[in-house]
N, C-alpha and C positions, 0 to 999 in steps of 0.2 A: 504494500500500500504506500509506504514512504517513497519507494522508487517511482511509483506512478505519479505521485504529487510532484516529485522532483522533476520528472520528465515534462510534466505540464508547465511548471514554472520556467524551465529552460526553453521550451518551445515558445512560451509567451514572451519571454525576454528577447529571443531571436526575432520574433515577429514585430515587436514594438520598439526596439532600441533606437533605430534611426529616427523614427517619428518622434519619440520622446526627446532625443537629443536636439533635433531641430526645433521642436516645440519649446524646449528649454531656452534655446538661444533667442527665439522670437519673444518668449516670455520675459527673458532678462532685459532685452532692449525695451520692451513694453513697460517693464517695472520701472526703469529709469525715466522713461517718458512720464508715466503716471506719477511717480514720486516727485519728480522735478516740478511738474505743473501743480500738483497738490500742495507742495511746500510753498511755492510761489503764491498760490491763491490764498492759503490760510495765513500767510504772513503779510499779505498785501490787500488786493482788491476784495477778497471774500473773507476777511479776518473773522467775522462773526458768523460765518455760514460754513462750518466744517463739513457737514453732510453734503450740502450742495457742491462744495468745492471737490469733494471726493467723486461725486457723480460726473462733474465736468472733466476732471483729470482722467477718469476711467473711460469716458467717451472718446477722448483724443487717443488714448492708448489703444482702444478698441479699433478705431479706424486703421491705425498702423497694423495691428495684429491681423485683421481680416486680410489685408493685402499680402502681408508676409506669409501667413498660413496658407492662403489660397495659391500663391505662386511659388512657394518654396516647400514648406513643411508637408502639406497634403496635395502637392501639385499633381500627383498621379491618382488622386481620389476626388478631385473637385468635380462639382456637378456642371453639366452643360448649361443649365439654367442658373446663371449668376445671380439673378434677382431673388429667386427662391432660396439659393444658398445664403445670400446676404441677409435675407429676412430671418432665416433659421439661426445664422450666426449672431445677429443682433438680439434675437430672443434669448439665446443661451447666454450671451454676454450681459444682457439685462438682468438675468437671474444672478450671474456672477457678480455684477455691480451691486445688486441688492444684498448679496452675501457680504461684500466688503463694506458697503454703507451701513449694514446692520451692525457690524463690529464697531464702526465709528460711533454709531448711535449708542450702543451699549457702553462704550468707553466714556462718552461725553455725558450721557444722561443717567446712567445707572452707577457708574464708577466715579463720576465727577472729575474725570481727567480733562484738562483743558490745554495742556502744553502741546506744542507742535510735535515734539518727539513721541509723546504718548499717542497722539492721533496717528502718526506714521506707523508706530508699532501695531496698533490695532487695525488700521485700515490697509496698510501696505505690507505687513508681515503676516500677522495671524489671519486676517480676513482674506488676503491674497492667497495664502496657502490653501485654504478651503475652496476658494473660488477657482483656483488653478486646477485642482483635482476634478472639480465639477466640469470645468471647461474642456479639459482633455477628453474626458469620457464622452461628453455630449458631442464634441466635434467628431470624434471617431465613430460614434454610433448613429448620429442623426444629420450632421451638417455636411461633412466631406465623405460621401458614400457612393455616389453614382457610378464612378469608374471602377469601383471595387468588383462589382459583379462581372464586368467585362474583362478584367485583368486575370490571365491564367495564373500569375504568380500569387494571387490572393484567394484562390479557389478554396483552400482549406483553412482560411483565417477564422471563419465562424466555428469550425470544428475545434480549433485550438482554444478559442475563447470560451467555448461551452464545455470543454473537457472531453470531447469525443475524439481524442487522439488515437489513431490506430497504433498498436504496438506489435512488434515482431518478436516472437518468442524464439529463443535458441532451441534448435532441435536436440533432443536427448538421444543417447545411443540406442534406446529401445525404439525410437521413432524412425531411425534410419535402417537401411538394409545392411549396413556394414557391421562387422563384429567389433566389439570394443578393442581398442589398440592397447598393447602393453606399453607402459612407460619404460624406456631404457635409461640406463644410467650414464649415457654419453654426454 
């Protein structure tokens, strides 16, 4: 059983590592865009509106992320209908932005945190971590999916994700027509 679980994890890592790495690069750049704009807004023009500032910063980072994910991370999976894909992307990012803004709301109104550092910690570290996990899963399952069905390299992706990995068992001596061989000491 442990071997079966290990095989599934290895197959899943092989399947996802490139997308996760590219998604991470895009996310890292998006993080700096989001954080920079958020800090600028809460220490300047939107000093008294941290939640709104978080939403604006996330919207700018989202525009960058859609372009980068569409044309780099998931370029082999993008949909032919760009408008439909963008709408799905925006819906998923809206939920992700809500997750991040929710953490800022909790920090400000329940925990009484008002410093820029505290807002960044809750909005751009803790909130972003939860939102990033949600975004990757939603992009892979619902947003960037159309080309997957047509790509022969991805035929078994759903089998790997659902645990239906075929396994090849080693034949034992009783299953073969050969006699067991004696080990020699050479």
